[in-house]
C-alpha positions as CSV (number, residue, x, y, z in Angstrom):
1,M,21.7,7.5,-2.4
2,T,18.4,6.1,-0.9
3,R,18.2,6.8,2.8
4,R,17.8,3.2,4.8
5,P,14.2,2.8,5.7
6,E,13.0,3.5,9.7
7,L,12.1,0.8,11.6
8,R,9.7,0.8,14.1
9,I,9.5,-2.3,16.4
10,Y,6.3,-3.2,18.5
11,N,5.1,-5.7,21.1
12,D,2.7,-7.4,19.1
13,A,0.6,-6.7,15.9
14,A,-2.6,-4.9,17.7
15,A,0.3,-2.1,19.0
16,A,1.4,-2.2,15.3
17,A,-1.8,-1.3,13.8
18,Q,-2.4,0.9,16.8
19,A,0.6,2.6,15.9
20,A,0.2,2.3,11.8
21,A,-3.2,3.8,12.3
22,A,-2.1,7.1,14.3
23,Y,0.9,7.8,11.8
24,L,-1.6,7.4,9.0
25,A,-4.0,10.0,10.6
26,G,-0.9,12.2,11.6
27,Q,0.3,12.3,8.5
28,L,-3.1,13.3,6.4
29,A,-4.1,15.7,9.0
30,R,-0.7,17.3,8.1
31,R,-1.3,17.5,4.5
32,L,-4.4,18.9,4.7
33,E,-3.4,21.9,6.8
34,Q,-1.3,22.7,3.4
35,A,-3.8,21.7,0.6
36,P,-7.6,21.2,0.8
37,R,-7.7,17.6,0.0
38,A,-5.1,14.4,0.9
39,T,-4.9,10.9,-1.0
40,L,-3.9,7.9,0.7
41,A,-3.4,4.0,-1.2
42,L,-3.8,1.0,0.7
43,S,-2.8,-2.5,0.0
44,G,-4.6,-5.4,-0.2
45,G,-4.3,-8.6,2.2
46,R,-5.8,-9.2,5.6
47,S,-2.9,-7.4,8.1
48,P,-4.1,-4.2,7.5
49,W,-7.7,-4.4,8.7
50,D,-7.2,-3.6,12.3
51,M,-5.4,-0.7,11.0
52,I,-7.9,0.8,8.8
53,Q,-10.5,-0.2,11.7
54,A,-8.3,2.3,14.5
55,W,-7.6,4.9,11.8
56,V,-11.7,4.8,11.0
57,D,-12.4,5.0,14.7
58,S,-10.2,8.6,14.7
59,S,-12.8,10.2,12.4
60,P,-10.7,11.6,9.7
61,P,-12.5,14.1,7.3
62,W,-13.9,11.6,5.1
63,G,-14.8,14.2,2.6
64,R,-11.5,15.6,2.2
65,I,-9.7,12.4,1.7
66,D,-9.5,10.6,-1.7
67,I,-8.7,6.6,-0.6
68,F,-7.3,4.7,-3.6
69,Q,-6.1,0.7,-4.1
70,V,-2.7,-0.2,-4.5
71,D,-3.6,-3.3,-5.7
72,E,-6.4,-5.2,-6.5
73,R,-7.5,-9.1,-8.1
74,A,-9.2,-9.6,-11.1
75,A,-12.7,-11.1,-9.3
76,P,-16.6,-10.4,-9.1
77,E,-17.6,-7.9,-7.1
78,G,-18.4,-8.9,-4.0
79,E,-16.3,-11.7,-3.6
80,S,-14.0,-12.4,-0.7
81,A,-11.2,-12.4,-3.1
82,R,-11.5,-8.6,-4.0
83,N,-9.9,-6.4,-1.8
84,L,-12.7,-3.8,-2.2
85,T,-15.0,-6.4,-0.6
86,A,-13.1,-5.8,3.0
87,L,-12.5,-2.0,2.0
88,R,-16.1,-1.4,1.9
89,T,-17.5,-3.1,5.4
90,L,-14.6,-1.1,6.7
91,L,-14.7,2.5,5.7
92,P,-17.9,4.4,5.9
93,P,-20.0,5.2,2.8
94,T,-18.9,8.9,2.6
95,A,-15.1,7.6,2.2
96,C,-13.9,9.1,-1.1
97,L,-13.3,5.5,-2.1
98,H,-12.1,5.3,-6.2
99,A,-11.2,1.7,-6.3
100,M,-9.7,-0.2,-9.5
101,P,-12.1,-1.4,-12.1
102,V,-10.9,-4.9,-12.4
103,Q,-14.1,-5.9,-13.9
104,L,-13.4,-4.1,-16.9
105,P,-11.1,-5.7,-19.9
106,E,-7.6,-5.3,-18.4
107,E,-6.1,-2.5,-21.1
108,Q,-9.5,-0.6,-20.4
109,A,-9.4,-0.9,-16.6
110,R,-5.7,0.2,-16.6
111,A,-6.2,3.3,-19.0
112,V,-9.7,4.0,-16.9
113,Q,-7.6,4.3,-13.7
114,A,-4.7,5.9,-15.3
115,E,-7.4,9.1,-15.9
116,V,-8.9,9.1,-12.3
117,L,-4.9,9.2,-11.0
118,R,-4.3,11.9,-13.6
119,H,-7.4,13.7,-12.6
120,L,-7.2,13.5,-8.7
121,V,-3.3,12.5,-7.6
122,G,-1.5,14.3,-10.6
123,D,0.5,13.5,-13.7
124,P,2.9,11.6,-12.5
125,P,0.6,10.7,-9.6
126,I,2.0,11.5,-6.1
127,F,0.6,10.7,-3.2
128,D,0.9,12.1,0.0
129,L,0.9,8.5,1.5
130,I,0.9,5.0,0.0
131,H,0.5,2.1,2.7
132,L,2.5,-1.2,1.6
133,G,2.6,-5.0,2.8
134,L,5.5,-7.2,2.7
135,G,4.9,-11.2,1.7
136,A,6.9,-13.7,2.3
137,D,7.9,-14.0,-1.2
138,G,9.7,-10.2,-0.7
139,H,6.4,-9.3,-2.9
140,T,4.8,-5.6,-2.4
141,A,1.4,-4.3,-3.8
142,S,1.0,-7.1,-6.4
143,L,4.5,-6.7,-7.4
144,L,6.1,-9.9,-7.5
145,P,9.0,-12.0,-8.0
146,G,9.8,-12.5,-11.7
147,D,6.6,-11.1,-12.9
148,A,6.9,-8.8,-15.8
149,A,5.0,-6.1,-13.9
150,L,8.4,-5.5,-12.0
151,G,9.8,-3.5,-14.9
152,V,7.0,-1.2,-16.0
153,T,8.4,2.3,-15.3
154,D,6.6,3.9,-18.0
155,A,3.2,3.6,-16.7
156,P,1.5,4.1,-13.7
157,L,-0.4,1.1,-13.4
158,A,0.8,-3.0,-14.5
159,W,-1.1,-6.2,-14.6
160,S,0.5,-8.8,-12.9
161,G,0.3,-12.4,-12.5
162,P,-1.7,-14.6,-12.4
163,Y,-0.4,-15.3,-8.6
164,Q,-2.5,-17.8,-6.0
165,G,-5.0,-17.8,-8.6
166,H,-5.7,-14.2,-10.1
167,R,-4.8,-11.8,-12.3
168,R,-4.0,-8.4,-10.4
169,M,-3.9,-4.5,-10.9
170,T,-0.8,-3.1,-9.4
171,L,0.8,0.4,-8.9
172,T,3.9,0.5,-10.4
173,Y,7.9,1.7,-9.1
174,P,7.8,4.9,-10.4
175,V,4.3,5.9,-8.3
176,L,5.8,4.4,-5.1
177,N,8.8,6.0,-5.6
178,A,7.2,9.5,-5.8
179,A,5.0,9.4,-2.9
180,R,5.4,11.9,-0.5
181,R,5.7,8.8,2.4
182,I,5.6,5.3,2.8
183,L,4.3,3.2,5.5
184,F,5.0,-0.6,5.8
185,L,3.0,-2.6,7.8
186,V,4.5,-5.8,8.9
187,V,3.3,-8.6,10.8
188,G,4.2,-12.2,11.7
189,A,7.2,-14.8,12.2
190,D,6.9,-15.8,8.1
191,K,7.6,-11.8,7.0
192,R,11.0,-12.3,9.3
193,G,13.4,-13.0,6.4
194,A,11.7,-10.9,3.8
195,L,11.9,-7.8,6.4
196,G,15.1,-8.3,6.9
197,R,15.8,-8.5,3.2
198,L,13.7,-5.3,2.9
199,L,16.0,-3.3,5.6
200,A,18.9,-4.0,3.6
201,G,17.9,-2.3,-0.3
202,D,17.7,-5.9,-1.1
203,G,16.8,-5.9,-4.9
204,T,16.5,-9.5,-5.4
205,I,13.1,-9.0,-3.9
206,P,10.1,-6.9,-5.1
207,A,9.6,-5.1,-1.6
208,G,13.5,-4.3,-1.6
209,R,13.3,-2.5,-5.2
210,V,11.0,0.5,-3.6
211,R,13.5,3.4,-3.2
212,N,11.1,5.8,-2.3
213,P,13.5,7.9,0.9
214,A,10.6,8.7,2.8
215,I,9.7,4.8,3.9
216,L,9.2,4.0,7.7
217,I,8.1,0.3,8.6
218,M,6.4,-0.8,11.4
219,A,6.6,-4.4,12.6
220,D,5.8,-6.2,15.6
221,R,8.5,-8.1,17.3
222,T,7.7,-11.6,15.5
223,A,8.3,-10.3,12.3
224,A,11.2,-8.0,13.3
225,E,13.3,-10.7,16.1
226,G,17.3,-10.3,15.8
227,L,16.4,-6.3,13.8
228,S,17.3,-2.8,15.8
229,E,14.6,0.2,15.4
230,G,16.1,3.0,13.5
């Protein structure tokens, strides 16, 4: 039986972001006590920017952390639609960032990124920590309601969409479920319904189908209204 996710609730989005950054830094530091390098995958969207900035301010050992994208939109490099654009602004030039090559044709991009994962994260890939967000519609990563990517179980990467105007490359459930730890950061009243369903393990939403035994959810009070910690 899959362990129920742990929920921690904070007064506001800023407090949740600070706590998430501290957790991220602590988990990677513990991994680096045991191994020469650590691996992290970061989701896109606006909500993790404050968390990432707080983590950057803690001055991690950039040369020992390999950073990957959980998902990315197929858009030209430098456009605001690309998650990479924000990551390059937030992370220092010394960060070991392995961007999804979505500028390539789809199957070539997937093959290239799969080889990078195989070389740096393992075969099958096992991340030390994966950060996930939660959409109001229950999506996580770019695993979208009703999309064919939900059923990909034999590859670490899939293409989904189009969704909000873009096709997207995303990590798949086998990779999410194999990670050593999963951190959801969930803020905003529009996430309230989806958060309750995630906690209940509701498999009718994409986020509810993440079956990792080590899931921590950090949420602000507006998203977690009516829910209890633990």
